N, C-alpha and C positions, 0 to 999 in steps of 0.2 A: 641636714637632718641628723639628729643624734639617735643612734640605734643601739639598743642593748641586745647583744646576741648571746643567748644562752647556749651552752655546749660549744663555746668558742675554742676550747681545747681538744675537741673531738675530731673525728675523721672528716666530716663535712665542714664543721665549724672552723677548722684551721685554714681551710681553703676559702670558705665564704668570708671570713673576716678580712682576709687579704683582698679578695675580689671587691667586696663593698668599699673598702677604704680606697682602692685604686679608682673607683668610680665616684669619689667625692663624698661618701658618707662618713660621719664621725662615729666610729665604732668603739664601743666598750664591751668587754666580755664578762661572762659569768659562767663558772664551771665548778662542779664538785671535785675535779681533779683525779678521777679514778684512773685515767688512761695515760698519764704523763710519762709512764715507763716506755712508751712506744714512740719513737721519733725516727723515722727511716732515713730521711734525707733532708737537705736544706732546700725546700721547694717553695717557700713563700718569702716575699721581700719585706713584709711587715707583719707584726703581731700586735693586737691591741693590749691595753691594760686589762688584766683579767682579775676579777674578784673571785676568790675561791669560796663558793657558797653553794649549798644545797638549795634547789628551787623551793623546797618545803619551808625554808627559812627566810625567804626574801621579804623585805619590808618596804613600806612606802618610801623611806629614806633612800633605799638603794636605787630608786627609779626617779630620783629628783633630776629635772632637766631632760628626761628622756622623751623623745617624740614617738618612737616606735620600738616594740619589742618583737624580735624574731626568735621563736622558741624552738630549739632543737634538743634541749637537754632532757632526754628521757632514757630509760634502759632500752637499748635499740636492738631489735630483731627477735624473732619468735623463740629460739632456744634460750636466750638470756631471760626473756620475759617469763618463761616457764620454770626457771630456777627456783623461784618462790613467787607464785602468782599474787599472793597477799601483798608482798613488798612491791611488786610491780604496780599493783593498783594504788598503793600509797604514794609512789613516786610519779608514775605516768599519768594517773588520773587526778588524784587529790592534789598532788604537787603542781600539776599544770593548771588546774582550775584555780588553786590558790594564787599562783603567779598572775593569772589573768585578772582575778579580782583585785589584787594589789595594784596592778597596772592601772586598772580602771579608777581605783581610789586615788592614785597619784596623778591622775589627769593625762595619762598616756593615751594618745588618740588612736594609734594603730597597733594591732596585735596580729602578727602572722604566725599561725600555728603550723608546724610541719607534721602533717599527717601522712598517710601511706595508702598506696593502692592495695595493700594487703587487707584492707577492710572489706574488699570484694570476696575474698576467700575463694569459694568455688563459684565461678561465674555461672549465673543462672541462664544467661543468654550468650549468644555468640561473642558479642563485644559489649562490655559494660561501660557506662558513662556516669556522670555525677547524679543522674536521676535514677540510676538503677538501685535495687535493694542491696543493702550491705549484708554480708554473710561472714562475719569474722570467725576465724577457727582457732584462735589462740588468745591468751591474755593480753599480749602485745596489741593485736588488732582490736580486741574488745575495748581496751583503754582508748584507742584512737577514736573509736565511734563515740564513746562516752564523753570524751573531752570536746569533740565537735558539737555534740548536743548541749553540754552544760556551759561551755564558753559562749556558744551562740545564744543562749538564753539570757546572758547578761549584757548583750549588745544594746546600745541606745544611740541617741544622736551625737553623743560625745565619745563613744567607745566603739571602734570599728574592727572587729576581728575578721580575718580572712583565713581560709583553711586550704592548704595545699597538700593534695594527696599525691605524694611523690612515688614514682616508679622505683624499682629496686636500684639503688645507687651503684655506680662503679667509677673507676678511675684512680689515678695516683693522688695521694695526699701524704705530707710528711708524717701525720698521725695516722699511719696506715691501718686498714682493716683487711684481713684475709679471710673473714668469715662470711662474705657475701659473694654471690655466685660467680660473676665474671672474675673478680680479683682472686677468688679461691682457685678457680680452674687454671688461671694464669700461673699462680704460684706452684700448683701441682705439676703443670706441664713443664715449667722452667726447671724445676728441681728434680724431676723424675723422667721426663721425656715421654710420658704417656699419661693418658686420661682414661682411667677404667671406672666407668660409672656403674653403680649398683642397680640403677633403674634404667628404664628405656629412654628416659629424657624427653618424653612427650609433653609434659605440662608446659603451659605458657607462662612467661613472665615478661612484663615490660621493664625496660631498663632506662636509666637516665644518668648521664654523667654528672658528677658533682658540680662542675662549673656551670652546666646548664640549669641545675637546680638553683644555683646562686643567681643566674640571670633571670630566672622566673621571679625570685624574690625581689630583685631590683625593679622588675616591671611592675609588681604589685605596689611597692613603696613609692614609685614615681607617679602611679595613677591617682586621680582624685579620690580621696578617702571614701566618699559616699558611693563611688562607682564599684568598689570592691567590698564594701561592708557586708558581712554575712555570706559572702560568696564561697563556694567550694570549687576548686579547680584541680583536675588531674594534671600532674606535671610530668611531661615526657613528650614523645611524638609517635604518631600512628605507625611509622615505619620502623619503630624499635620495639615491637611486640615479637619476642623470640621464644621459640621452644628451647628448653634447656639443652637439648642435643645440638641445636644450632649454635648456641653459645660455645659449647665444647668444640664444635668443628671450626668455628672462627678462631678460637684460641689455638688449636692445633695447626691452623694455617699460618699463624704468626710465629710460633715457636718451631724453628727448624727441626725436622726429624721426629716431631711429636706424633704419636699414634693415639687412636681413640677406640674404645669398645663400650658396649652398652649391655645392660642386664634386662631383667623382666620388668613389667610395670610395677610401680611403687604403690604402697599403701597410702602414701601422702597424696591426698586428692586436691591440694591447692593448685588451682590453675585458673588463670584469668587473662583475657585480652582486653585492653583498655582503649577507649577513645579519648583523644586529647584535643578534639575539635573545639571544645568550649574555651580552653586557653588560647588556642590560635585565633579564635574570633574576638576575644576580649582584647588581645595584645597582638595586632597584625604584624608588628615588627619583631616579635619573638620567634626565634628558630632555634632548635637544638643544633649546636654546632658539632657535637660529637656523636658518633655511633660506636657500635661494639668493636668494629675493626680498628678504628682510630684509637679507642681507648685501650685495646690490647697492645697496640704498638707503643702507646705512651708507657704502659707498664713495662713492656720489654726494654725500653730505654732506661727506665729507672732501675730495673733489676740488673741490667748490665753495669750501670754506673756504680751501684752499691755492692756488687758481687753477691747477689742473693744466692744462698745455698739452703739446704734442708734445715739447718739449725736456726738460721735467721728467719726463714719462712714459718717455722714452728714456734717461734718465741711467743710467750704468753701475751706480751704487750700488744700484739696485733690481732688477737682474738678476744672479743669482749668477754665471753663466758670464762675463758681461761684466766684472764686477768682478774676478774672479780672473784672467782673461786680462789685464786692465789691470795688476794687481800683478806678474804674471810678466813682462810686456813691459817694464815700467819698472824691473825688477830689484829690486823690493821683496820678492818671494818667489822662492825658488829652485825647481828642478824637483821637489823633494819637498814643496813648499808650506810651507816654513819661512821665517820672516822673515830678511831680511838687514839688516845695519846700513847705512843709507843716509842718514846725517846726521839732518836734522830733518824727515824725510818726514812730511807731514801726514796721510797715510793711516793711519798708525799711531796 
């Protein structure tokens, strides 16, 4: 199966491209190239051919011979989405719907959209599942809901979209991110020896390792197309719903000598526990191989190998908002997050 993976040069994409290829998929990549400044270590054995293109500009010709699209390439996480919500909507919503429409026109049969459990926002019930009302709190999450709705509306007997609402990602990637909770806390603990949280850490977050996310994508691609057409699946496992303070304590237990402290309750009311029973029922052989402890230990091994220090941890290339802000400030990206010609700019 020939798979176009958008966001192939990103945090999840760099690992997923390698994982899909190792399992026999013919992978080609597409990426806008915003984050190529960050490459932490040599952690993948193969990288696909990558077309440098904005998803807003994809054409039918770009999808010639493609059997499936796996769509990762959006402005990822809440703070980045709030940088300019109007641009976020242009890329994350309009760009994603454009990509799906072009894929349908090109005869691509499968379209796997990487959504997010953040659509649940503030969980109205104790544990939310795919049938629960969504309650997005940010532009990022609102766009996810809108893409699910609008791409679902163009499904037919020849075009089969599937929507994967992923838990919060963690784990090591050559194209590293330190702006997501477990990775961030590991970097803080490793470089300072202490985790001082400004909140009480009581909100709930489901976590999923990026390799388990890739395994879920493989399960969907291997299933009969009509069995997953139009379906929404939460991606993660029931035993990986953590309170943020639990994640901090797990990290402290992995980093020798690390201490933790907590503050008062936070004004940020995003908190949700998620059921992953539907995924398990649809794919009985699927299991998350990674939990937070194993993921923290993996990161510790990588940090030791690369000599992670405060300067490396704080490098803009590993924090999405910092990197995009830098590219805008230096004139390499315009206000619509499109590349400008700036000579031999190394960041491209």
